[in-house]
N, CA, C and O atoms as a GROMACS GRO file, in nm:
protein
  572
    1UNK      N    1  -0.796  16.906  -8.876
    1UNK     CA    2  -0.908  16.773  -8.872
    1UNK      C    3  -0.860  16.710  -9.021
    1UNK      O    4  -0.844  16.798  -9.105
    2UNK      N    5  -0.832  16.560  -9.073
    2UNK     CA    6  -0.786  16.533  -9.174
    2UNK      C    7  -0.926  16.502  -9.252
    2UNK      O    8  -1.022  16.460  -9.187
    3UNK      N    9  -0.935  16.522  -9.391
    3UNK     CA   10  -1.000  16.490  -9.454
    3UNK      C   11  -1.090  16.428  -9.438
    3UNK      O   12  -1.203  16.476  -9.441
    4UNK      N   13  -1.056  16.260  -9.409
    4UNK     CA   14  -1.133  16.154  -9.392
    4UNK      C   15  -1.227  16.151  -9.268
    4UNK      O   16  -1.332  16.087  -9.264
    5UNK      N   17  -1.167  16.245  -9.149
    5UNK     CA   18  -1.237  16.282  -9.061
    5UNK      C   19  -1.366  16.367  -9.079
    5UNK      O   20  -1.478  16.344  -9.035
    6UNK      N   21  -1.325  16.464  -9.150
    6UNK     CA   22  -1.448  16.522  -9.187
    6UNK      C   23  -1.531  16.475  -9.253
    6UNK      O   24  -1.640  16.501  -9.202
    7UNK      N   25  -1.542  16.412  -9.353
    7UNK     CA   26  -1.578  16.366  -9.430
    7UNK      C   27  -1.706  16.266  -9.357
    7UNK      O   28  -1.828  16.275  -9.373
    8UNK      N   29  -1.634  16.179  -9.278
    8UNK     CA   30  -1.701  16.059  -9.160
    8UNK      C   31  -1.818  16.178  -9.089
    8UNK      O   32  -1.940  16.159  -9.090
    9UNK      N   33  -1.750  16.304  -9.028
    9UNK     CA   34  -1.857  16.406  -8.947
    9UNK      C   35  -1.997  16.445  -9.013
    9UNK      O   36  -2.110  16.463  -8.966
   10UNK      N   37  -1.932  16.452  -9.162
   10UNK     CA   38  -2.035  16.492  -9.255
   10UNK      C   39  -2.148  16.394  -9.239
   10UNK      O   40  -2.248  16.418  -9.172
   11UNK      N   41  -2.124  16.271  -9.313
   11UNK     CA   42  -2.200  16.156  -9.348
   11UNK      C   43  -2.283  16.098  -9.211
   11UNK      O   44  -2.384  16.028  -9.222
   12UNK      N   45  -2.214  16.144  -9.059
   12UNK     CA   46  -2.302  16.110  -8.946
   12UNK      C   47  -2.385  16.225  -8.913
   12UNK      O   48  -2.490  16.218  -8.848
   13UNK      N   49  -2.343  16.313  -8.954
   13UNK     CA   50  -2.480  16.460  -8.954
   13UNK      C   51  -2.556  16.412  -9.033
   13UNK      O   52  -2.661  16.369  -8.985
   14UNK      N   53  -2.539  16.400  -9.170
   14UNK     CA   54  -2.653  16.377  -9.258
   14UNK      C   55  -2.727  16.255  -9.230
   14UNK      O   56  -2.850  16.260  -9.230
   15UNK      N   57  -2.670  16.151  -9.208
   15UNK     CA   58  -2.754  16.038  -9.171
   15UNK      C   59  -2.871  16.075  -9.034
   15UNK      O   60  -2.994  16.074  -9.037
   16UNK      N   61  -2.756  16.116  -8.893
   16UNK     CA   62  -2.889  16.170  -8.805
   16UNK      C   63  -2.980  16.244  -8.865
   16UNK      O   64  -3.091  16.191  -8.852
   17UNK      N   65  -2.983  16.350  -8.929
   17UNK     CA   66  -3.096  16.440  -9.007
   17UNK      C   67  -3.167  16.369  -9.068
   17UNK      O   68  -3.285  16.382  -9.036
   18UNK      N   69  -3.143  16.276  -9.166
   18UNK     CA   70  -3.216  16.211  -9.253
   18UNK      C   71  -3.331  16.159  -9.147
   18UNK      O   72  -3.447  16.200  -9.146
   19UNK      N   73  -3.276  16.062  -9.060
   19UNK     CA   74  -3.338  15.973  -8.963
   19UNK      C   75  -3.433  16.050  -8.884
   19UNK      O   76  -3.535  15.996  -8.840
   20UNK      N   77  -3.399  16.215  -8.854
   20UNK     CA   78  -3.489  16.286  -8.780
   20UNK      C   79  -3.628  16.343  -8.849
   20UNK      O   80  -3.737  16.368  -8.799
   21UNK      N   81  -3.578  16.354  -8.985
   21UNK     CA   82  -3.671  16.444  -9.070
   21UNK      C   83  -3.785  16.321  -9.107
   21UNK      O   84  -3.903  16.348  -9.130
   22UNK      N   85  -3.728  16.180  -9.109
   22UNK     CA   86  -3.812  16.056  -9.163
   22UNK      C   87  -3.905  16.025  -9.035
   22UNK      O   88  -4.021  15.985  -9.043
   23UNK      N   89  -3.837  16.052  -8.917
   23UNK     CA   90  -3.891  15.958  -8.820
   23UNK      C   91  -4.052  16.126  -8.736
   23UNK      O   92  -4.148  16.109  -8.661
   24UNK      N   93  -4.010  16.227  -8.789
   24UNK     CA   94  -4.057  16.354  -8.709
   24UNK      C   95  -4.139  16.440  -8.835
   24UNK      O   96  -4.259  16.456  -8.809
   25UNK      N   97  -4.105  16.483  -8.934
   25UNK     CA   98  -4.131  16.526  -9.030
   25UNK      C   99  -4.240  16.495  -9.162
   25UNK      O  100  -4.360  16.512  -9.182
   26UNK      N  101  -4.124  16.440  -9.236
   26UNK     CA  102  -4.187  16.408  -9.320
   26UNK      C  103  -4.180  16.236  -9.359
   26UNK      O  104  -4.063  16.199  -9.344
   27UNK      N  105  -4.259  16.135  -9.398
   27UNK     CA  106  -4.231  15.985  -9.452
   27UNK      C  107  -4.336  15.978  -9.592
   27UNK      O  108  -4.428  16.051  -9.628
   28UNK      N  109  -4.270  15.848  -9.652
   28UNK     CA  110  -4.325  15.849  -9.804
   28UNK      C  111  -4.344  15.649  -9.785
   28UNK      O  112  -4.263  15.571  -9.736
   29UNK      N  113  -4.438  15.630  -9.825
   29UNK     CA  114  -4.451  15.510  -9.857
   29UNK      C  115  -4.542  15.490  -9.998
   29UNK      O  116  -4.604  15.579 -10.057
   30UNK      N  117  -4.530  15.319 -10.041
   30UNK     CA  118  -4.625  15.298 -10.194
   30UNK      C  119  -4.731  15.253 -10.156
   30UNK      O  120  -4.701  15.168 -10.073
   31UNK      N  121  -4.887  15.262 -10.170
   31UNK     CA  122  -5.007  15.247 -10.162
   31UNK      C  123  -5.019  15.118 -10.183
   31UNK      O  124  -4.957  15.078 -10.282
   32UNK      N  125  -5.095  15.021 -10.109
   32UNK     CA  126  -5.138  14.929 -10.159
   32UNK      C  127  -5.281  14.896 -10.176
   32UNK      O  128  -5.316  14.862 -10.062
   33UNK      N  129  -5.380  14.887 -10.253
   33UNK     CA  130  -5.506  14.875 -10.281
   33UNK      C  131  -5.601  14.981 -10.355
   33UNK      O  132  -5.544  15.083 -10.393
   34UNK      N  133  -5.692  14.974 -10.372
   34UNK     CA  134  -5.750  15.044 -10.448
   34UNK      C  135  -5.868  15.159 -10.412
   34UNK      O  136  -5.941  15.215 -10.494
   35UNK      N  137  -5.866  15.180 -10.271
   35UNK     CA  138  -5.969  15.265 -10.184
   35UNK      C  139  -5.962  15.409 -10.210
   35UNK      O  140  -6.057  15.483 -10.183
   36UNK      N  141  -5.844  15.455 -10.266
   36UNK     CA  142  -5.894  15.601 -10.286
   36UNK      C  143  -5.878  15.656 -10.433
   36UNK      O  144  -5.852  15.771 -10.468
   37UNK      N  145  -5.896  15.560 -10.497
   37UNK     CA  146  -5.927  15.566 -10.641
   37UNK      C  147  -6.027  15.628 -10.690
   37UNK      O  148  -6.141  15.592 -10.661
   38UNK      N  149  -6.001  15.756 -10.792
   38UNK     CA  150  -5.904  15.781 -10.874
   38UNK      C  151  -5.808  15.844 -10.828
   38UNK      O  152  -5.706  15.834 -10.895
   39UNK      N  153  -5.800  15.939 -10.691
   39UNK     CA  154  -5.696  16.050 -10.637
   39UNK      C  155  -5.566  15.961 -10.649
   39UNK      O  156  -5.479  15.983 -10.733
   40UNK      N  157  -5.562  15.847 -10.544
   40UNK     CA  158  -5.432  15.771 -10.536
   40UNK      C  159  -5.440  15.630 -10.537
   40UNK      O  160  -5.482  15.571 -10.437
   41UNK      N  161  -5.406  15.570 -10.637
   41UNK     CA  162  -5.377  15.424 -10.658
   41UNK      C  163  -5.282  15.343 -10.637
   41UNK      O  164  -5.167  15.385 -10.651
   42UNK      N  165  -5.301  15.235 -10.608
   42UNK     CA  166  -5.183  15.105 -10.597
   42UNK      C  167  -5.078  15.155 -10.636
   42UNK      O  168  -5.086  15.225 -10.737
   43UNK      N  169  -5.001  15.145 -10.598
   43UNK     CA  170  -4.848  15.157 -10.650
   43UNK      C  171  -4.847  15.299 -10.645
   43UNK      O  172  -4.728  15.329 -10.659
   44UNK      N  173  -4.895  15.374 -10.636
   44UNK     CA  174  -4.849  15.547 -10.602
   44UNK      C  175  -4.763  15.556 -10.463
   44UNK      O  176  -4.782  15.506 -10.352
   45UNK      N  177  -4.663  15.641 -10.515
   45UNK     CA  178  -4.548  15.662 -10.392
   45UNK      C  179  -4.648  15.780 -10.336
   45UNK      O  180  -4.677  15.853 -10.431
   46UNK      N  181  -4.714  15.826 -10.208
   46UNK     CA  182  -4.725  15.915 -10.139
   46UNK      C  183  -4.632  15.983 -10.043
   46UNK      O  184  -4.541  15.918  -9.993
   47UNK      N  185  -4.651  16.119 -10.013
   47UNK     CA  186  -4.568  16.192  -9.912
   47UNK      C  187  -4.653  16.224  -9.780
   47UNK      O  188  -4.743  16.305  -9.805
   48UNK      N  189  -4.650  16.195  -9.682
   48UNK     CA  190  -4.713  16.292  -9.558
   48UNK      C  191  -4.599  16.357  -9.515
   48UNK      O  192  -4.479  16.333  -9.513
   49UNK      N  193  -4.701  16.482  -9.469
   49UNK     CA  194  -4.642  16.567  -9.341
   49UNK      C  195  -4.703  16.498  -9.183
   49UNK      O  196  -4.820  16.471  -9.154
   50UNK      N  197  -4.610  16.487  -9.121
   50UNK     CA  198  -4.626  16.449  -8.978
   50UNK      C  199  -4.665  16.620  -8.900
   50UNK      O  200  -4.701  16.638  -8.783
   51UNK      N  201  -4.654  16.676  -8.956
   51UNK     CA  202  -4.608  16.795  -8.848
   51UNK      C  203  -4.818  16.865  -8.900
   51UNK      O  204  -4.895  16.924  -8.825
   52UNK      N  205  -4.837  16.834  -9.011
   52UNK     CA  206  -4.972  16.925  -9.047
   52UNK      C  207  -5.070  16.960  -8.987
   52UNK      O  208  -5.168  17.027  -9.021
   53UNK      N  209  -5.018  16.878  -8.825
   53UNK     CA  210  -5.121  16.880  -8.747
   53UNK      C  211  -5.097  16.915  -8.633
   53UNK      O  212  -5.181  16.898  -8.545
   54UNK      N  213  -4.988  16.966  -8.611
   54UNK     CA  214  -4.909  17.034  -8.491
   54UNK      C  215  -4.942  17.126  -8.421
   54UNK      O  216  -4.935  17.130  -8.298
   55UNK      N  217  -4.993  17.232  -8.511
   55UNK     CA  218  -5.080  17.366  -8.490
   55UNK      C  219  -5.234  17.415  -8.543
   55UNK      O  220  -5.301  17.514  -8.512
   56UNK      N  221  -5.260  17.313  -8.629
   56UNK     CA  222  -5.424  17.311  -8.650
   56UNK      C  223  -5.465  17.152  -8.676
   56UNK      O  224  -5.398  17.049  -8.668
   57UNK      N  225  -5.587  17.175  -8.704
   57UNK     CA  226  -5.666  17.067  -8.693
   57UNK      C  227  -5.716  17.028  -8.809
   57UNK      O  228  -5.761  17.107  -8.892
   58UNK      N  229  -5.712  16.868  -8.825
   58UNK     CA  230  -5.770  16.838  -8.977
   58UNK      C  231  -5.926  16.898  -9.021
   58UNK      O  232  -6.021  16.946  -8.958
   59UNK      N  233  -5.902  16.872  -9.146
   59UNK     CA  234  -6.018  16.977  -9.200
   59UNK      C  235  -6.079  16.861  -9.309
   59UNK      O  236  -6.016  16.776  -9.372
   60UNK      N  237  -6.228  16.891  -9.307
   60UNK     CA  238  -6.318  16.759  -9.398
   60UNK      C  239  -6.261  16.800  -9.521
   60UNK      O  240  -6.264  16.918  -9.557
   61UNK      N  241  -6.208  16.704  -9.590
   61UNK     CA  242  -6.143  16.676  -9.720
   61UNK      C  243  -5.978  16.645  -9.741
   61UNK      O  244  -5.907  16.602  -9.832
   62UNK      N  245  -5.959  16.693  -9.598
   62UNK     CA  246  -5.810  16.658  -9.613
   62UNK      C  247  -5.791  16.508  -9.673
   62UNK      O  248  -5.895  16.450  -9.706
   63UNK      N  249  -5.689  16.452  -9.686
   63UNK     CA  250  -5.648  16.297  -9.722
   63UNK      C  251  -5.546  16.267  -9.612
   63UNK      O  252  -5.440  16.328  -9.620
   64UNK      N  253  -5.561  16.189  -9.520
   64UNK     CA  254  -5.462  16.163  -9.398
   64UNK      C  255  -5.431  16.001  -9.414
   64UNK      O  256  -5.476  15.916  -9.491
   65UNK      N  257  -5.360  15.997  -9.337
   65UNK     CA  258  -5.296  15.884  -9.267
   65UNK      C  259  -5.302  15.844  -9.154
   65UNK      O  260  -5.236  15.875  -9.054
   66UNK      N  261  -5.427  15.735  -9.176
   66UNK     CA  262  -5.428  15.687  -9.007
   66UNK      C  263  -5.410  15.563  -8.974
   66UNK      O  264  -5.378  15.487  -9.066
   67UNK      N  265  -5.423  15.509  -8.842
   67UNK     CA  266  -5.396  15.351  -8.854
   67UNK      C  267  -5.545  15.323  -8.800
   67UNK      O  268  -5.593  15.420  -8.742
   68UNK      N  269  -5.619  15.222  -8.806
   68UNK     CA  270  -5.697  15.138  -8.756
   68UNK      C  271  -5.683  15.099  -8.662
   68UNK      O  272  -5.573  15.067  -8.616
   69UNK      N  273  -5.831  15.086  -8.582
   69UNK     CA  274  -5.839  15.043  -8.451
   69UNK      C  275  -5.809  14.923  -8.406
   69UNK      O  276  -5.740  14.894  -8.309
   70UNK      N  277  -5.881  14.833  -8.503
   70UNK     CA  278  -5.848  14.702  -8.468
   70UNK      C  279  -5.719  14.634  -8.523
   70UNK      O  280  -5.680  14.536  -8.459
   71UNK      N  281  -5.630  14.682  -8.656
   71UNK     CA  282  -5.498  14.602  -8.671
   71UNK      C  283  -5.402  14.679  -8.659
   71UNK      O  284  -5.291  14.629  -8.680
   72UNK      N  285  -5.410  14.836  -8.618
   72UNK     CA  286  -5.306  14.941  -8.612
   72UNK      C  287  -5.223  14.940  -8.764
   72UNK      O  288  -5.107  14.981  -8.756
   73UNK      N  289  -5.267  14.898  -8.898
   73UNK     CA  290  -5.230  14.880  -9.030
   73UNK      C  291  -5.223  15.072  -9.086
   73UNK      O  292  -5.309  15.145  -9.037
   74UNK      N  293  -5.171  15.104  -9.136
   74UNK     CA  294  -5.117  15.225  -9.187
   74UNK      C  295  -5.269  15.219  -9.306
   74UNK      O  296  -5.285  15.134  -9.393
   75UNK      N  297  -5.341  15.306  -9.282
   75UNK     CA  298  -5.455  15.311  -9.415
   75UNK      C  299  -5.439  15.516  -9.454
   75UNK      O  300  -5.380  15.588  -9.374
   76UNK      N  301  -5.495  15.566  -9.566
   76UNK     CA  302  -5.540  15.651  -9.643
   76UNK      C  303  -5.666  15.657  -9.657
   76UNK      O  304  -5.738  15.572  -9.709
   77UNK      N  305  -5.692  15.747  -9.617
   77UNK     CA  306  -5.852  15.806  -9.673
   77UNK      C  307  -5.865  15.944  -9.638
   77UNK      O  308  -5.777  16.006  -9.578
   78UNK      N  309  -6.007  16.008  -9.687
   78UNK     CA  310  -6.046  16.129  -9.705
   78UNK      C  311  -6.135  16.141  -9.545
   78UNK      O  312  -6.209  16.055  -9.496
   79UNK      N  313  -6.106  16.248  -9.499
   79UNK     CA  314  -6.181  16.322  -9.394
   79UNK      C  315  -6.361  16.349  -9.424
   79UNK      O  316  -6.396  16.417  -9.520
   80UNK      N  317  -6.439  16.300  -9.351
   80UNK     CA  318  -6.547  16.331  -9.438
   80UNK      C  319  -6.645  16.361  -9.320
   80UNK      O  320  -6.761  16.393  -9.347
   81UNK      N  321  -6.607  16.353  -9.201
   81UNK     CA  322  -6.659  16.394  -9.125
   81UNK      C  323  -6.597  16.473  -8.942
   81UNK      O  324  -6.501  16.422  -8.884
   82UNK      N  325  -6.662  16.574  -8.892
   82UNK     CA  326  -6.543  16.652  -8.801
   82UNK      C  327  -6.616  16.570  -8.678
   82UNK      O  328  -6.719  16.506  -8.655
   83UNK      N  329  -6.494  16.615  -8.614
   83UNK     CA  330  -6.580  16.601  -8.438
   83UNK      C  331  -6.696  16.701  -8.406
   83UNK      O  332  -6.695  16.822  -8.428
   84UNK      N  333  -6.800  16.626  -8.349
   84UNK     CA  334  -6.897  16.696  -8.305
   84UNK      C  335  -7.006  16.706  -8.442
   84UNK      O  336  -7.115  16.762  -8.451
   85UNK      N  337  -6.954  16.654  -8.509
   85UNK     CA  338  -7.117  16.654  -8.627
   85UNK      C  339  -7.166  16.575  -8.642
   85UNK      O  340  -7.103  16.470  -8.655
   86UNK      N  341  -7.323  16.575  -8.652
   86UNK     CA  342  -7.414  16.460  -8.687
   86UNK      C  343  -7.396  16.407  -8.841
   86UNK      O  344  -7.417  16.473  -8.942
   87UNK      N  345  -7.361  16.302  -8.836
   87UNK     CA  346  -7.326  16.266  -8.961
   87UNK      C  347  -7.430  16.155  -9.000
   87UNK      O  348  -7.474  16.083  -8.911
   88UNK      N  349  -7.476  16.136  -9.148
   88UNK     CA  350  -7.561  16.043  -9.164
   88UNK      C  351  -7.526  15.973  -9.321
   88UNK      O  352  -7.502  16.036  -9.424
   89UNK      N  353  -7.530  15.831  -9.304
   89UNK     CA  354  -7.515  15.759  -9.434
   89UNK      C  355  -7.652  15.677  -9.428
   89UNK      O  356  -7.699  15.618  -9.330
   90UNK      N  357  -7.706  15.687  -9.559
   90UNK     CA  358  -7.867  15.636  -9.562
   90UNK      C  359  -7.954  15.659  -9.445
   90UNK      O  360  -7.982  15.774  -9.412
   91UNK      N  361  -8.002  15.551  -9.377
   91UNK     CA  362  -8.100  15.562  -9.304
   91UNK      C  363  -7.976  15.597  -9.095
   91UNK      O  364  -8.002  15.628  -8.979
   92UNK      N  365  -7.880  15.569  -9.164
   92UNK     CA  366  -7.808  15.565  -9.022
   92UNK      C  367  -7.738  15.693  -8.972
   92UNK      O  368  -7.668  15.744  -9.059
   93UNK      N  369  -7.738  15.742  -8.884
   93UNK     CA  370  -7.738  15.862  -8.795
   93UNK      C  371  -7.622  15.832  -8.706
   93UNK      O  372  -7.606  15.713  -8.675
   94UNK      N  373  -7.530  15.930  -8.655
   94UNK     CA  374  -7.491  15.942  -8.525
   94UNK      C  375  -7.419  16.060  -8.522
   94UNK      O  376  -7.412  16.133  -8.620
   95UNK      N  377  -7.364  16.086  -8.416
   95UNK     CA  378  -7.306  16.192  -8.373
   95UNK      C  379  -7.161  16.166  -8.339
   95UNK      O  380  -7.139  16.095  -8.241
   96UNK      N  381  -7.051  16.218  -8.416
   96UNK     CA  382  -6.889  16.226  -8.402
   96UNK      C  383  -6.846  16.309  -8.273
   96UNK      O  384  -6.858  16.429  -8.246
   97UNK      N  385  -6.781  16.187  -8.192
   97UNK     CA  386  -6.753  16.228  -8.036
   97UNK      C  387  -6.644  16.364  -8.059
   97UNK      O  388  -6.604  16.378  -8.174
   98UNK      N  389  -6.610  16.434  -7.987
   98UNK     CA  390  -6.504  16.559  -7.978
   98UNK      C  391  -6.393  16.528  -8.030
   98UNK      O  392  -6.364  16.607  -8.120
   99UNK      N  393  -6.311  16.443  -8.014
   99UNK     CA  394  -6.165  16.392  -8.063
   99UNK      C  395  -6.150  16.268  -8.177
   99UNK      O  396  -6.057  16.189  -8.188
  100UNK      N  397  -6.275  16.276  -8.258
  100UNK     CA  398  -6.280  16.153  -8.350
  100UNK      C  399  -6.309  16.212  -8.480
  100UNK      O  400  -6.362  16.321  -8.500
  101UNK      N  401  -6.263  16.118  -8.575
  101UNK     CA  402  -6.346  16.163  -8.701
  101UNK      C  403  -6.403  16.048  -8.810
  101UNK      O  404  -6.379  15.931  -8.778
  102UNK      N  405  -6.456  16.065  -8.900
  102UNK     CA  406  -6.532  15.994  -8.959
  102UNK      C  407  -6.441  15.958  -9.107
  102UNK      O  408  -6.420  16.071  -9.150
  103UNK      N  409  -6.391  15.882  -9.184
  103UNK     CA  410  -6.286  15.903  -9.269
  103UNK      C  411  -6.381  15.808  -9.377
  103UNK      O  412  -6.459  15.720  -9.342
  104UNK      N  413  -6.350  15.851  -9.520
  104UNK     CA  414  -6.404  15.782  -9.622
  104UNK      C  415  -6.283  15.739  -9.734
  104UNK      O  416  -6.198  15.825  -9.759
  105UNK      N  417  -6.275  15.622  -9.794
  105UNK     CA  418  -6.203  15.623  -9.894
  105UNK      C  419  -6.312  15.656 -10.021
  105UNK      O  420  -6.433  15.635 -10.026
  106UNK      N  421  -6.200  15.731 -10.144
  106UNK     CA  422  -6.276  15.794 -10.242
  106UNK      C  423  -6.334  15.662 -10.320
  106UNK      O  424  -6.443  15.687 -10.371
  107UNK      N  425  -6.298  15.554 -10.339
  107UNK     CA  426  -6.377  15.458 -10.402
  107UNK      C  427  -6.445  15.351 -10.288
  107UNK      O  428  -6.399  15.251 -10.233
  108UNK      N  429  -6.589  15.427 -10.279
  108UNK     CA  430  -6.682  15.341 -10.198
  108UNK      C  431  -6.731  15.195 -10.194
  108UNK      O  432  -6.783  15.124 -10.108
  109UNK      N  433  -6.698  15.181 -10.302
  109UNK     CA  434  -6.770  15.071 -10.355
  109UNK      C  435  -6.636  14.937 -10.302
  109UNK      O  436  -6.671  14.820 -10.307
  110UNK      N  437  -6.514  14.967 -10.262
  110UNK     CA  438  -6.418  14.861 -10.233
  110UNK      C  439  -6.308  14.941 -10.087
  110UNK      O  440  -6.218  14.879 -10.031
  111UNK      N  441  -6.343  15.063 -10.060
  111UNK     CA  442  -6.252  15.118  -9.917
  111UNK      C  443  -6.318  15.058  -9.820
  111UNK      O  444  -6.441  15.056  -9.833
  112UNK      N  445  -6.266  15.000  -9.712
  112UNK     CA  446  -6.278  14.946  -9.591
  112UNK      C  447  -6.257  15.082  -9.483
  112UNK      O  448  -6.146  15.126  -9.452
  113UNK      N  449  -6.372  15.131  -9.439
  113UNK     CA  450  -6.285  15.282  -9.380
  113UNK      C  451  -6.405  15.321  -9.280
  113UNK      O  452  -6.434  15.214  -9.227
  114UNK      N  453  -6.487  15.420  -9.228
  114UNK     CA  454  -6.536  15.425  -9.102
  114UNK      C  455  -6.649  15.344  -9.125
  114UNK      O  456  -6.686  15.282  -9.025
  115UNK      N  457  -6.716  15.326  -9.233
  115UNK     CA  458  -6.852  15.241  -9.211
  115UNK      C  459  -6.811  15.118  -9.188
  115UNK      O  460  -6.900  15.037  -9.162
  116UNK      N  461  -6.702  15.079  -9.190
  116UNK     CA  462  -6.698  14.928  -9.116
  116UNK      C  463  -6.595  14.954  -9.021
  116UNK      O  464  -6.610  14.876  -8.927
  117UNK      N  465  -6.516  15.016  -9.007
  117UNK     CA  466  -6.388  15.034  -8.882
  117UNK      C  467  -6.451  15.135  -8.786
  117UNK      O  468  -6.412  15.101  -8.674
  118UNK      N  469  -6.518  15.227  -8.777
  118UNK     CA  470  -6.602  15.304  -8.714
  118UNK      C  471  -6.482  15.471  -8.685
  118UNK      O  472  -6.404  15.526  -8.762
  119UNK      N  473  -6.503  15.488  -8.607
  119UNK     CA  474  -6.440  15.650  -8.610
  119UNK      C  475  -6.293  15.620  -8.563
  119UNK      O  476  -6.249  15.529  -8.493
  120UNK      N  477  -6.215  15.754  -8.640
  120UNK     CA  478  -6.106  15.744  -8.620
  120UNK      C  479  -6.019  15.795  -8.503
  120UNK      O  480  -6.001  15.910  -8.544
  121UNK      N  481  -5.966  15.791  -8.409
  121UNK     CA  482  -5.914  15.884  -8.277
  121UNK      C  483  -5.837  16.022  -8.352
  121UNK      O  484  -5.766  15.993  -8.448
  122UNK      N  485  -5.843  16.139  -8.322
  122UNK     CA  486  -5.768  16.192  -8.369
  122UNK      C  487  -5.640  16.144  -8.333
  122UNK      O  488  -5.570  16.114  -8.429
  123UNK      N  489  -5.596  16.129  -8.233
  123UNK     CA  490  -5.434  16.117  -8.187
  123UNK      C  491  -5.368  15.972  -8.289
  123UNK      O  492  -5.252  15.932  -8.299
  124UNK      N  493  -5.522  15.911  -8.366
  124UNK     CA  494  -5.417  15.800  -8.472
  124UNK      C  495  -5.385  15.827  -8.605
  124UNK      O  496  -5.355  15.745  -8.692
  125UNK      N  497  -5.398  16.014  -8.617
  125UNK     CA  498  -5.387  16.051  -8.720
  125UNK      C  499  -5.257  16.063  -8.757
  125UNK      O  500  -5.204  16.144  -8.681
  126UNK      N  501  -5.152  16.007  -8.866
  126UNK     CA  502  -5.029  16.001  -8.825
  126UNK      C  503  -4.956  16.116  -8.911
  126UNK      O  504  -4.839  16.145  -8.884
  127UNK      N  505  -5.056  16.209  -9.060
  127UNK     CA  506  -5.020  16.316  -9.094
  127UNK      C  507  -5.138  16.296  -9.234
  127UNK      O  508  -5.227  16.218  -9.270
  128UNK      N  509  -5.072  16.421  -9.281
  128UNK     CA  510  -5.163  16.479  -9.373
  128UNK      C  511  -5.070  16.445  -9.512
  128UNK      O  512  -4.952  16.481  -9.513
  129UNK      N  513  -5.135  16.368  -9.637
  129UNK     CA  514  -5.090  16.374  -9.758
  129UNK      C  515  -5.042  16.487  -9.850
  129UNK      O  516  -5.137  16.542  -9.904
  130UNK      N  517  -4.928  16.536  -9.882
  130UNK     CA  518  -4.948  16.626  -9.925
  130UNK      C  519  -4.869  16.632 -10.109
  130UNK      O  520  -4.830  16.719 -10.187
  131UNK      N  521  -4.878  16.514 -10.106
  131UNK     CA  522  -4.800  16.493 -10.270
  131UNK      C  523  -4.786  16.318 -10.296
  131UNK      O  524  -4.772  16.229 -10.213
  132UNK      N  525  -4.794  16.311 -10.420
  132UNK     CA  526  -4.819  16.193 -10.492
  132UNK      C  527  -4.701  16.169 -10.557
  132UNK      O  528  -4.638  16.269 -10.592
  133UNK      N  529  -4.645  16.035 -10.588
  133UNK     CA  530  -4.609  16.036 -10.794
  133UNK      C  531  -4.645  15.895 -10.798
  133UNK      O  532  -4.631  15.800 -10.721
  134UNK      N  533  -4.702  15.914 -10.922
  134UNK     CA  534  -4.775  15.814 -10.991
  134UNK      C  535  -4.635  15.749 -11.075
  134UNK      O  536  -4.576  15.822 -11.155
  135UNK      N  537  -4.591  15.619 -11.053
  135UNK     CA  538  -4.460  15.567 -11.139
  135UNK      C  539  -4.532  15.549 -11.259
  135UNK      O  540  -4.472  15.611 -11.347
  136UNK      N  541  -4.663  15.476 -11.318
  136UNK     CA  542  -4.741  15.414 -11.447
  136UNK      C  543  -4.706  15.551 -11.536
  136UNK      O  544  -4.671  15.527 -11.652
  137UNK      N  545  -4.712  15.691 -11.496
  137UNK     CA  546  -4.736  15.785 -11.561
  137UNK      C  547  -4.588  15.862 -11.555
  137UNK      O  548  -4.550  15.912 -11.660
  138UNK      N  549  -4.512  15.872 -11.449
  138UNK     CA  550  -4.385  15.936 -11.388
  138UNK      C  551  -4.430  16.083 -11.375
  138UNK      O  552  -4.364  16.175 -11.425
  139UNK      N  553  -4.549  16.104 -11.305
  139UNK     CA  554  -4.594  16.198 -11.265
  139UNK      C  555  -4.616  16.226 -11.124
  139UNK      O  556  -4.654  16.149 -11.035
  140UNK      N  557  -4.581  16.377 -11.116
  140UNK     CA  558  -4.571  16.407 -10.966
  140UNK      C  559  -4.693  16.483 -10.936
  140UNK      O  560  -4.708  16.560 -11.031
  141UNK      N  561  -4.784  16.497 -10.854
  141UNK     CA  562  -4.913  16.559 -10.812
  141UNK      C  563  -4.852  16.667 -10.653
  141UNK      O  564  -4.764  16.639 -10.571
  142UNK      N  565  -4.920  16.761 -10.659
  142UNK     CA  566  -4.892  16.838 -10.478
  142UNK      C  567  -5.088  16.817 -10.476
  142UNK      O  568  -5.167  16.821 -10.570
  143UNK      N  569  -5.109  16.795 -10.334
  143UNK     CA  570  -5.244  16.803 -10.305
  143UNK      C  571  -5.235  16.950 -10.233
  143UNK      O  572  -5.337  17.003 -10.187
   0.00000   0.00000   0.00000
């Protein structure tokens, strides 16, 4: 096999492997918004593990990427309420359904979360945030 043909084959395999990992295993994106301050800031680059909940369930305190019911836009929030919990904020109490989670942003003053959006369905959780790169400080953090 000629060297050009081998190089092309290696390139194609590497490309397919990269796409597979990006679609099914890991994903990264830049955060827009301050709802998770100070843990995650606008402009930070976060990495999510899409397989994190394949063999286990999310736990209280996990930072997850999910989609909101109304817009299907990706949002980053912390799990605050678990399935079948009784959850209270102020004078309002609710029971969380078996396949739903209550999520909050760390910056409660600006976060649009389950207080406004309602519960998050378990199948809408796209993955768990496991790392962050903060460009402003050139700092990498693992959660």
